[in-house]
N, C-alpha and C positions, 0 to 999 in steps of 0.2 A: 482585200487589199492589205498587203504587208509592207510596212514602212520600217526601215532601219533608222534609228535615232542614235547619233554618235556624240557623246560629250567627252570632255577631258579635264576641265577645270571647274573651280567653284562658280565663276560667273556663268559658265555654260549650263551648269546644273540649274541655276536659278532661272535663267531665261527660258529654259526648255521645260521646266516643271509644269507650268500651266498648259502647255501644249500636250504633254503626256496625259494630263488629267482630262483635257478636252477630247482626246482620241477615244476615251471610253464612251462618249456620247455618239460616236460614229462607228461604222463597221470597219475598224482598222485594227489589224494585227500588228502590234509594235514589237520590234526586236530592239531592246535597249542595250547599247554597247558603250562602256566607259573605257577610255584608253589607259587611264592610270597616270596621265600627265600630272594631275594632282592626285595624290595617293594616300595621304594620311587621314585620320579621322576628322581633324579640324578643318581640312581644306576640301573634303569631299563627302565622306560618309554622313557626317552630322547634317549636311544640307539635304541629302537624300531623305534622311529620317524626318527632319523638321518639316520639309515641304510635302510630306506624305505621298511620295512617289515610290513605285516598286524598285527593289534593288535591281541593278543591271543584270541582264541575262548573260552578258559576257564582260569580263574585265581583262583587258589586254596586258595590264601590269607593266607598262613601259618605263615608268619612273622618270628620273631627271637625267637629261643628257643635253648636249649642245643641240641647237635647233636642227641642223641637218641630220644628226644621228637620231634624234627623237622622232623626226618626221619619217625617216626611212624605216625605223623599227615599228612605228604604228602601221605603216602601209604593209610591211611584211606580215604582221600579226593579224591585220584586219582582213586580208584577202581570203584566208581559209574560212573565216567566220561568215563572210558574205557568200562564199561558194556553198557553204552548208545551209544557210538560211534563205538564200535566193529572194531578197526583197524586191518589190516592184519599184520602189524608189527609196531615196535616202534623204534624211533631214540633217543638215549640218548647221549648227548655231555658231555665230561669232567669228573670230578672226585669229584663233590660237593656232599653234602647230598641229593640234589635234584636228581642228577644223580643216586646215589645208590638207593634211594627210588623208583624212576621210574623203574629202572632195576629190582629190587626185585619184584615189582608189576607185571611187564611183565613176569618174570620167573614163578611166582605163578599162573598167569592167562593163561599160555601157549601161550603167545604172542611172536613170534620171535622178539628178541631185537638186534638192531645194535648199536655198541658203536663207537661214533665219538671221535677221538683222543685216540685211543687204543694203548696199549703197552708201555706207558711211565712208567718208574720205577726210584725211588730214593733209593729203598731197605731200607727204614727207616719206620718201622712199628709203630713208634710213631706218624707219620703223618697220620691224618685222610684221607687225599687225597690218600695216598698210599694204605691204606686198601680199600677204596672205589673203586679205579680203578682196583685193583687185583680181587676183588669180581665180579665187572661188567664184566671184560674180560673173566673170567672163566665160566660165565653163558650165554654169548652172542652168538648169532647165526652168526652174521657178525661183523668183527672187522676192522674198518677203521683206519689204522696206518699211521701216518704222515711222518715217517722217516724209513730209513733202520735199524737203531738201534732199533726202536720200533718193527719192523717186527721180527728181530732176538730175541728180548726178548720174544715175543709170541711163536716163534718156540721152544725156549728152554723150555718153560713152558708147551708145548704140549696142548695148548688150543684146545677145540673141535670144535669151530666155524670156519668159513671160514675167512681167513686173506687176506685183500686187502691193498696193498701199494698204497695209493691214493694221498699222499701229505697233506699239512697242509692248512686247510680252512682259518686260520687267515692270511696266506700269500695271499690268494685270496682277502680278504677284504682290506688288505694294498695296494695291487697293484691297486685295483679298486678305492681307495680313494687317491692315491698318488698325483695325479695332483691337487686335492683340497687343501690338507694340505701342499703341497710343495710351494705354491705360496707365494711370499713376502707380498702381500696385505692381504692374510688370516692370515699369521703369525703376522703381525703388529697389526691387529685388535685383535687377540687373546692375544697378549702381553699387549696391553693397558687394556684389560678386566681383566688380571691377575695382573695388577699394577707392571709389571716386568720392572725395569728401568736399567738393565745391559745387555750387549751383551753376556757375558759368565756366564753360570750358570749350576747347576746340577738339576735333577728332582728326587724327592723322593716319593716312595709309601711304605706303611708299614701297614699290616693288619693281618698277620697270628697269630693264637692264641698262638703259641709257643713264639712269640716275644712280642706281645701286652699284653697277659694275665699274663705273668711271670714278676712280678715287677722288679726283678733284671735285667733280660735281657732288658726290656723296658727302664729302667733308663740308663743302659750302652750304649745302641744304641743311645739314644737321647744325651747323654753326648758326644759320639764320633762325632756325626753329628754337634753338636754345637761348637766343637773345630775347624772345618774346616774353612778356610779363604775365601771360595767362597760362593756366593749366592746359596741357595737351594730352589727350588719351590716345595711345599709340598701340593698336592691335598689330603685332609684328608678323608680317608674312615670313614663312620659313626661309625664303631666299634672302630676305633682308637681315634676319637674325643671324644667318650664317656669315654674311658680309660684315656685320658689326663685330662678330667674334674674330674673323680673319684680320680685319683692319685695326682692331683695338680702339676704334673711334668711340667717343663717349657723348651721351646726351645730357642736356641740362637738367637741373633738378625740377624744372617745370614740366618735364615730359614723363608721363606715367606709362610705362611699358607693360602691356598685357598680352595674353595669348589671343589668337584670332577668335572672334565671336561668331555664334550662329547668326543666321540671317535676321531674325526678329530682334535679337539683342543689338545687332549693329544698327538696324534701322531706328530702334528706340534711342540709341546714342545720337545718331545723326539728326534725328528730328528735334532733339532737345538742345543740340549744340549751338553755340553762337557762330561757329565757323567750321567748315570742313577744309582740310588741306590734303590734297591727294594727287597721285599721278595715275589713278585708275580711270577707266572709261566709264563704266556703269555707275560708279558712285557720283560722278558729276551730275548725271541725269537724275539719280535718286535724290541728291541734295536739292536740285531744282524743283522736283515734284513735292518735296517737303518744305520748301521755302527756307532752306538753310543756305546762307552765303557760302561760296566756294572759291578757293584759290587752287588752281591746277598748276603743279610744278612740271610744266612741259612747254615746249616751244610752239605747240599747236594742239588742236583738239578736233576730233570728229563730231563732237556734240556742239555744233556751232550755235544752236538755238539758245543754249545757256549763256553764251557770250552776248548775243544780240539783246537778251533780256536784261543784261547787267547783273545777272545772278552769279556769274562766274567770271574770273579774270585769270589770265595766264601769268605765270611768274617764271623768270629765268632761274637757273640753278645758281643763284648768286645770293649770298647772305643778306645784303642790303636790300635787294629787290624783294626777297621773301618777307623781310620785316615790314617793308613799306606796303606791300600788297595785303598782307595779313592784317595790318593795322587799319587799312582802308576798308576792308570787307568785314571786319569783326562786328557782329551784331547788327548788320545792315537789315533793315526792314524790307521784306519782299512780299509780293503778291503775284506769283507767277501763274501763267496760263497753262494748265496741264494738258489741254486738248492738243497741243503740238505733238504729244506722244500718244494720241488716240483717245479711246474711251474706256479702256480696260477690258475690251472684248477681242483683242487681237488673236488670242489663242484659239478661240472658237472659229474665227474666220479661217485661220490656217488649217485647223483640223478638217473643216469642210472642204477646203481645196485639196488637201491630201486624200480625202475619201472619194473625191470626184473622179479619180482615174484620168484626169486631164493633163497630168504632168508627163511630158515626153521630151526626148532629146530633140532640140531644134535641128531642122534639116534645111539645106539650101537647095533651091531648084531654079534653073534657068528659065523654066516655063512660066 
């Protein structure tokens, strides 16, 4: 059984890593393909090294472009790789341009495609990620859903592929690395490297195009964060760093700007923080699993379980709303139920399904 696994970004590497490890327990020949959507050491290579997965067999090296150009270049470069390797099926994680491009290529080449992290919905078609995941779900042969909510979304939409409620592979990673990043020694080493000199702090991530590319929203968000009275550690995404340089916008003295962290360092920070402020998808969920209160600077979220539990609140891109929501959530005591994201064994279930040879393109018959 040969499976092509296609990643393109840091979150895709993280959520795919335990599946790649689990394939070694089954008779699966993996062709690991990285598109190069995230291409520098901090956003890609260090995660491959840290999570102990093999280097990609192929790197398409597409780099940064607009969504349409990036998607088309991935397709153009992926086709000859799939023609050469001839996989029996393809595993596509997440909702990035890389995920969509890989899925479309699989659909057009009659390669049964499995979607990892299927069924998530924000119902906001302005979000590129929402468009991507809907298109992928409705063409996929196997849909690996992380939550009951995701399964129900897929059922309501009458997808043609087989739906599997497997749990969340990012929970698998977190459980596996928990002992490492929870140790006081590791945390103190990481804190010194980050030049963090306070015990109570928030963590910030910000990178989505609707927040960073819109000058009004970007200015309002930074204004609100700079008004807060507590220290904020800000590992800056390259996209955001570029926009800060282009716009000349400044952050308050309470914001400590650092380079992106490896996975375990980031989880150590989030686990010790009094608050996470983010527009990321996966970090909302990781904060929930670590009982860290979260403010999500978005109009909606696909991780609705975090909202229902009161562990996460949405904030408008408005300075006053950001101050109010962050003040409300700062240091909130939480005791979340991790089982909504599975039991930490999702990757083993997925690997067994991939090895079963049961994944095939759905066909319609009048008989």
